[in-house]
N, C-alpha and C positions, 0 to 999 in steps of 0.2 A: 504494500500500500504506500502511495506517495501523497504527501500533504505539503502544500506550500504555505509559507508563513513569513512575515516580516518580524524579526525578533530584534528588540532594542536591548543592547548590551551596555552595561556600565562597568568600567574598569577603574581600579584604583591605581594611581601612578604618581608618586612624589607629592601626595597631598592634593592632587588635582583629580577631578573626575573626567574621564574621557568617555564621551558618549558616541557610539558608532552604530549605525543601523546596518545589520548584516542580512542579506537575503539568504534564508535557510530553507532547506528541503529535507524532509525526513524520509529516509530510504532504509527499509529493513531495520527500523528502530534506531538508526544513526542519523545525526544531523550532518548534512553536507551543504557546501555552497551551491547555489542555483544559478547557472549561467544560461538558462534557456531563453527563448524569444522575448518574454516580457522584460528581461533585464539586459537587453542589448545596449551597448554603449555605456555600461556602468564601469566602475573603477577596475574591474577585472578583465576588461576587453583590451585587445591590443590597440584598437582605434578608439580613442576617446578625446574629449576636448575638441580642439580644432585640428582637423586633419584633411589631407588631400590625397586622392588617388589619381595618379597620372603616370606618364612614362618613367618617372623617377622613383615611384613607390614600389613596394613589394608587399602584396601583389599589385600588379598594374591592371588597369581596366582595358584588357584586350580580349578578343574573341577566344572562346574555349576550343582547344583542340579535341578531337574526338577519335576514338578507336572502337568501332563496333565490331564485336567478334562473337563467334559461337564455337561450341565444342561438340563433337559427335560422341557416340557411346564409347569409342575407344580412347577418348581424351585428346584427340587431335583438334587443334584450334585453327580456325580459319576466319577470314574477314566475312562479316555478315552484311550482305547488301539487300536483304529482304526489306520490304516496306519502304523502299526508296531511301534507305539509310546511306548517307554519303559521309565518308570520313574527311575531316578537315585537319590537315597536318600543319597548315601555315598560320603563323601569328602575324596579323596585319597591324602595323603601328599607326596610330592616329593621334590627333592632338586632344583627345578626350581628357577633360580634367573635371573631377567630381570633388567638390570641396564641402566639407561638413563643419559647420561652426556652431559650437554650443552657446546658446543664448542664456541670459541671466535667469530666466524662468525654467531652465533645464530642458527646454525644447531645442531642436536642432534646425538650423537653416541650411538647406542644401542648394548649392549653386553649381550649375553644369555649363561648361563651355567647351568648344571644339578647337580652340586656338592655342593650346599649350603644347607646342611642338619642340620643346627644348628640355634638356636634362637639367635638373636642379642639383644633382649630385652624381657621383660615380656609380655605375651599374655594371652588373655581369649578366649577360643574356645568353640563353641556350635555345636550341630548337631551329625550326625552319622559319626564318623571319623575313618579312617583306616590308619594304618602305615604299608605299604608294604616294606619299605626300612629301613632307619635309621634316627634317630633324636637325636641331642645332645643339652642338656640344661646346659649351663655353668654359671660361675660367680654367681651373686645373682639373676639371672632371675627366674621367676615363670611361670609355665605352669598351668593355671587355667581352669578346665573343669566345666562349669556351664550350667544352664538351658537356652534354647533358648526361648525368648519371642515373636519372630516374627512368625505370623501364617504361617504354611506351610503344614497343613493337614486339611481335611474336618471336622472331629469330634474332640471335646475337649478330650485331653488325661486324663484318669481317675486318673492317678498318679500325673501328673504335674498340672492339671487343666488349661493347656495352649493348644492352637491349634498347638502344636509342641510336638514331642516325647522327652523323656529324652535324655540327651547327653551321647553318648557312645564313648569310645576310644578303638580300637581293635588293639593290637600289633599282626600282622599276622605272620604266619610261616616265618622264616628266617629274620624277622625284628629285629632291635636293638634300644632300647631307653636307652640313657646314661645320667645320671644326675651327676653333680659334688657334692662335699660335701656341698657347700653353695647354690645350686639351689634347687627349690622346685617344686613338683607336687601336686596340690590340686584338689581333686575330690569332688565337692560340689553339693548341690541342687539335690540330688538323682542321680547324674551322675554315670556311671558305667565304670569300667576300666577292660579290658580283656587282658590276656597274653596267647597267643596260644602256643601249644607245638612247640618247635623248635625255639622260638623267644628269 
């Protein structure tokens, strides 16, 4: 049986009373912290206060890659294309910026714009990446392309010896990648960098 409750706890500490409201959940007779949906953005979540999701954040607001598969009675795994399922292996970079700002009444103001095409800090990216628009790397920031070690395919890649392909970065036609004199682009661990005509 699970029962949710807000419990007010008073603690003694050097003559002062500290009052803290803890979100508690009783599970099998034990009180545990409750981080379920009603308590999103509380003090235990990674993203609280004022935060932004963009190309510089982890996670970044990019499309999800998919790998639909099925296994037969013998345990053989194959790609599942039934019901029109199409796997998407490419991560498309955009200027999507989602900013969450905590207001004084504990509500959140969410601002969304599509013009944040720059890195705010150094990043390490893996996977099959496509740049259809523009990306600016300024200051002393570094864009590092490296090998993905998270399994995302059935067979081990013969080049990487991982269950993931090598990282590729594709500057598509009409795209623009701009680096300042002090920023860096590092293509490591057999990653590949492509510049298409017209980019």
